[in-house]
Every structure is written in structure tokens, then in C-alpha cells.
C-alpha positions in Angstrom: -29.3 -54.7 -48.1 -32.4 -55.6 -48.4 -34.2 -57.4 -51.1 -35.5 -54.0 -52.7 -32.2 -52.9 -53.0 -32.8 -50.1 -50.1 -30.8 -49.8 -46.9 -32.2 -50.9 -43.7 -33.3 -48.2 -41.6 -33.1 -49.6 -38.3 -29.7 -49.9 -38.6 -28.8 -46.8 -39.6 -28.3 -45.3 -35.6 -25.5 -47.5 -35.0 -23.6 -46.7 -37.8 -23.9 -43.2 -37.7 -22.8 -43.9 -33.5 -19.7 -46.4 -35.0 -18.6 -43.4 -37.3 -19.1 -40.7 -34.5 -17.7 -42.6 -31.9 -14.2 -43.0 -34.5 -14.2 -39.2 -34.6 -14.3 -39.0 -30.6 -11.9 -41.4 -30.2 -8.8 -40.4 -28.5 -5.8 -40.2 -31.6 -2.8 -42.3 -30.7 -1.2 -40.6 -32.9 -2.2 -37.2 -31.5 -0.9 -37.8 -28.2 2.4 -39.5 -29.0 3.4 -35.5 -30.4 1.7 -34.6 -26.9 5.5 -34.9 -24.0 4.4 -34.9 -20.5 5.6 -31.7 -18.8 7.3 -32.4 -14.8 8.1 -30.1 -12.8 11.3 -31.2 -10.0 10.1 -30.3 -6.5 10.0 -27.3 -5.0 13.4 -25.8 -3.2 13.1 -23.6 -0.2 15.9 -21.2 1.2 15.0 -20.3 5.0 17.3 -17.7 5.4 15.5 -14.7 6.7 12.3 -14.3 8.4 12.0 -11.0 6.6 10.4 -10.3 3.6 12.6 -10.5 -0.5 11.4 -8.2 -2.6 13.1 -6.4 -6.1 14.6 -10.0 -6.8 16.9 -9.3 -10.8 18.9 -12.5 -11.6 22.1 -11.9 -13.3 25.6 -13.5 -13.6 27.3 -11.2 -11.7 30.5 -13.4 -11.2 31.2 -14.9 -14.2 30.3 -18.6 -14.3 27.6 -19.1 -16.4 25.4 -19.4 -14.1 22.1 -17.3 -12.7 22.9 -15.2 -9.8 20.3 -13.3 -8.2 20.5 -9.9 -6.5 17.5 -8.0 -4.5 16.2 -6.2 -1.0 15.7 -8.7 2.2 14.8 -6.5 5.1 16.5 -6.3 8.1 15.3 -6.1 11.5 16.7 -2.7 13.9 15.5 -1.6 16.9 16.1 2.1 18.2 17.1 3.2 21.4 13.2 4.1 22.1 12.1 0.4 21.1 11.2 1.3 17.9 11.4 -1.8 15.3 12.1 -1.0 11.6 13.4 -3.0 8.9 15.3 -1.2 6.5 16.0 -3.3 3.2 20.0 -4.0 2.4 21.2 -5.1 -0.6 21.5 -9.2 -1.0 23.3 -11.5 -3.2 22.8 -15.0 -3.4 25.0 -17.4 -5.4 23.8 -19.8 -7.7 24.4 -23.5 -7.7 23.3 -24.4 -11.8 21.1 -26.7 -10.3 18.2 -24.4 -9.4 19.5 -23.9 -6.1 21.1 -21.1 -4.2 23.7 -20.7 -1.5 23.5 -18.8 1.7 22.5 -15.0 1.3 25.3 -12.4 1.1 24.9 -8.5 2.4 26.5 -6.4 0.2 26.2 -3.6 3.3 24.2 -0.6 1.5 20.8 -0.8 3.9 17.7 1.5 4.0 17.3 0.9 -0.1 14.8 1.9 -2.0 14.8 0.5 -5.5 17.8 -1.0 -7.2 18.5 -2.0 -11.3 20.8 -3.7 -13.3 22.8 -2.5 -16.4 26.1 -2.4 -18.2 27.6 1.3 -17.3 30.6 0.7 -18.7 30.3 -1.0 -21.4 32.9 -4.3 -20.0 29.8 -7.4 -20.1 29.9 -7.1 -16.8 26.3 -6.3 -15.1 26.2 -3.0 -12.9 24.2 -2.5 -9.6 22.2 0.9 -9.6 20.9 1.4 -5.9 18.8 4.4 -5.0 19.4 5.2 -1.1 17.2 8.3 -0.4 18.8 11.2 -2.1 21.7 9.4 -3.6 22.6 6.8 -6.5 25.2 4.1 -5.1 26.7 2.1 -8.0 28.4 -1.6 -7.6 30.7 -2.1 -11.0 30.8 -5.8 -11.8 34.0 -6.8 -12.5 33.1 -10.5 -13.8 33.9 -11.8 -10.2 31.3 -9.8 -8.2 31.2 -6.0 -7.6 33.7 -3.5 -7.2 32.9 -1.1 -4.0 30.6 0.7 -4.4 30.2 4.6 -5.9 28.3 7.6 -4.3 26.9 9.8 -5.7 24.3 12.5 -4.5 21.6 13.7 -6.1 20.9 17.7 -6.5 17.1 17.5 -5.7 16.3 14.1 -3.7 13.3 13.0 -1.8 14.7 14.1 1.5 14.7 18.4 0.2 10.9 17.4 -0.8 9.3 16.6 2.4 11.0 19.3 4.1 9.5 21.7 1.8 6.2 19.5 2.6 7.5 20.3 6.7 7.8 23.7 6.3 4.7 24.9 4.4 2.9 22.2 6.5 4.0 23.9 9.6 3.2 27.6 8.6 -0.2 26.6 8.1 -0.7 25.4 11.1 0.7 28.7 12.9 -1.8 30.1 10.8 -4.8 27.7 11.8 -4.1 28.2 15.4 -4.2 32.5 14.5 0.0 33.0 14.8 0.9 33.1 11.6 5.0 33.4 11.2 7.9 33.1 9.6 10.2 30.2 9.5 13.6 30.9 12.1 15.0 27.1 12.0 13.2 24.0 10.8 14.9 20.8 11.9 13.8 16.9 10.1 15.1 13.9 11.4 13.8 10.8 9.5 13.0 7.6 10.4 12.4 5.3 7.9 12.3 5.6 4.4 9.8 7.6 2.8 8.1 5.3 0.1 7.2 6.0 -3.4 3.6 5.5 -4.9 1.9 5.3 -1.8 -0.5 7.3 -0.1 1.1 8.9 3.3 -0.3 10.9 6.4 0.9 14.6 7.5 -0.4 15.6 10.9 1.3 18.9 12.5 0.6 21.0 15.2 1.4 24.5 17.1 2.7 23.8 20.3 3.2 27.4 22.0 4.5 30.8 22.1 7.6 32.2 23.4 7.6 36.3 23.0 7.9 36.4 19.4 9.2 32.7 19.0 6.0 30.1 17.9 6.7 26.2 18.2 5.7 23.8 15.8 6.0 20.3 14.8 4.9 17.8 12.4 5.4 13.9 11.7 4.1 11.5 8.4 3.4 8.7 8.6 3.2 6.0 5.8 0.6 4.1 7.4 1.1 3.1 10.9 5.2 3.3 10.0 6.0 6.6 11.4 8.8 8.4 8.4 9.7 11.4 9.7 9.1 13.8 12.3 9.7 17.9 12.3 10.4 19.9 14.7 10.2 23.8 13.4 10.8 27.6 15.4 9.1 30.1 13.6 9.2 33.7 14.2 6.3 36.4 15.1 6.7 39.3 12.4 5.1 43.3 12.3 3.4 42.3 9.1 3.5 46.0 8.6 6.7 47.1 8.9 7.6 43.6 6.7 5.7 45.1 4.2 7.0 48.5 4.5 10.9 47.2 4.4 10.1 44.6 1.3 8.9 48.0 -1.2 11.4 50.0 0.2 14.3 47.2 -1.2 12.7 47.0 -4.7 9.9 44.2 -4.0 7.3 44.7 -6.1 9.7 47.8 -8.8 9.6 46.9 -12.5 13.5 46.5 -13.5 
């Protein structure tokens, strides 16, 4: 205050800065209530040079420590020299400190997917594994898993692929001017066919020998060969074929 009882305007900026600085200053109380977060060093296993995927965490041996189950790609070289990497069902036992023991294969390969559930309500986690047109179940027993139980699926992916080849090879024959009826169709599965993935099919007519038409086809996922087919188709007299079907009731109302 000056002699006239008014505020000294020259000191207002300094007072305002002092108040503002107090508001912006870090609060020791706030920092005291925020604990620091510290992560332990990264721990890495290098048991496999191939990819690991579809990991699930569960306690499969009843020791109250989380273990891992998943798919680890293997390396298989065929007689022709083609290299494939079929996924193998694998487990990693937990140590309880964030680390895991060396992987152990359960023996099932060419696995396409897996799930964990208590199927028989005994309190132990079970494994359900999809392999082509089969479901493989490993029932948990509290100390690991029982021997696998295999169930065939009525309409598996292999039947869908065979149906696709039958249609595709037939279309290839029509384009070549030798439309014919399917005699035999042989499909060889070279590697697992992935789901939800763009696939490429190709077919061509090799030649005609009398009434027999020989046609081949392939199925690829990217650059990987999944399956190949060879079919023998039979040329028919369409007029005689139509007469035969009509004679045996085709097209007649019951």
C-alpha cells in the first residue's frame, strides 16, 4: 500500500507470477501417491528357429503355475526336396517366475487351430485341436493330458477341396472343347490349406485318349502348394445320355 492506500501497480505482475508458480509447481503429495513401475528384463527362449503361434496360457499340471500350449512350426523335407513347415502341438511348462522350460511336443502335427476348455467338467483344462477333417481332444488329468481322442468331422475341408477340383477340372475340359463326365478324381494334399486366406486354383486339360480326357489341377496359398489333383473324365454321347435319363424317369413328376 502506498501513502494514499492504493495498491502498488508495479508489484502486481510479480505477485501474479508468484501465485501462478505455486499452482504450476509439482505437488509432492501427488508424486508420493504415484508409485513407480519397473519391468524385469526380457527373458527369451530360442528353442526353435521356426515361428510359434496360437499360444494359450493354462495350468495343465495342477501346480498352480501357468504353463503354455501352442503351435510350433516344424521343418519337413519331402523326397522331391520340397520344404514344408507343418505346425506341431507343443507345451511349455511354467517355472513360476515368468520363465518356461524347454518345449515338449504332444505328437500331433499339421494342426490348423486349437482351443482350451473343460469339456468333461472335472476342473482340468482340456485341449481341442483341429487337424484337417478331424478333431483331436486331449483330456486334462491334473498332471498333464490323457492320450488323444480323434473324431472325424463329417464334412471336412478335404471334401470341399475335392469338390472344388471336380468342378474346376470339368470347366477346364469344357473350355478345351471336351466336356466330359467325371470318371476318377485323385487329390493329393501336400500341406495344410489355411482358413480365411486367398487361395489360387488352376487347371488344364492334358489330352484325350479315345473317350478318356486327362486333366490336372493345383491349389496354392501364396507360393505354397496345398493340394494337387488328377482326373480322368469320360466323353459321352449327349443325345444318348439325355434319352437314357428320360427313360429312367428324370424330369417326370412323381
